N, C-alpha and C positions, 0 to 999 in steps of 0.2 A: 504494500500500500504506500502511496506517495501523494501528498497534498502539496500544492504550490499556490499559496494565497498572495494576492496583491494587498499590501498594507495601505490602508487609506489614511489612518492617523493613529498616533500613540500619544496619550496625554498623561502627565504625572498626576497622581492623587495621593498625597501624603507620602508613603514609602512604596507605592506600587504603581503600575501603569494599566490604563484601560484604553481600548481603541477598537478599531473596526478593520476588517480585512474582507476581501472578496474572492470567491472561488466560483467560476462558471456562472457569473451573474447573481450569485447568492451572497448576501452579506452576513458575516459572523462577528460577534463581539469577542474581543480578546482581553484577557486579564493576565498580566505578568507580575509575579510577586516572588518574594524570598521563600525559601523552602519552609514548609509547614511541618507538622508532626509526621506527615507522610514521607518527608524527605524530598528528593528530586522526583517530581511527578508531573504528569500531563493528563488532562481530561479533555476529550474532544467529542463533537457530536457524531460519534460513530461507535458501533459495538465492536470492539477489538478483544483480543484475549487479555484478561487481566494479568498484570505483571510483565507484559511484553515490553521489550526495550525499544525506544524510538529515538532517532536522531532528530533534534530540533535545531533549525538554523534560521537566523535572521540575517538578511544581507541587504546591501546597498552598493552603490558604485565604488565606494572606497572602504567600506567597513563590513565586517561580518562577525557573528558570534554563534557558537553552537555548543550543545551539551547533549549528553545521553540522559533521557528521562524515562521513567517507568509509567506505562499506561495504567491509570488508577481508577478508571470508570468513565461512564458516559455523562456528558453535560451539554446543555444548549450552547454554552460558550466554549471557546478554546481557552483553557486555563493552564498556564505554565508556571510551575513552582520550581524556580532555579535561582540560587544565589548568583551564579556566574552570569546568567543571562540578564537578570535584573540589574546587577551592578554595571554591566557593560552598557545596557540601554540607558541607564541614568547618565552616563558620560557621553552618549552619542544618540540621544533620543530622536532627532529628526533626520537621521542618516540611513534609515532602513526602508526598503521598498518591498521586500518579499519575506514571507514566512514559509519555510518548507518543513514538512513533517514526514519522515521516512520510517517505515517499520524495519527493524533490524532482524 
């Protein structure tokens, strides 16, 4: 499985980010935050195998960040819990165009 979403916006809210991305004409909300009690995790609007590892990449013309996250359940939003991604987005918030999610 591979998703490649076009990031429309990412806005900071306290210590996390919310935004919107588009895939095949459909808009999805994004939430990027530090790791919770689940650790590195991702929830997406898709039924995958729980515990499956996924490579999550945010990229732009000059910047990218990626991390391996564990699929932790289905959600209406794309929810990314990663210290590495959250910290990098904080320093480069407006420099990302795409969000890619790959099943490993």
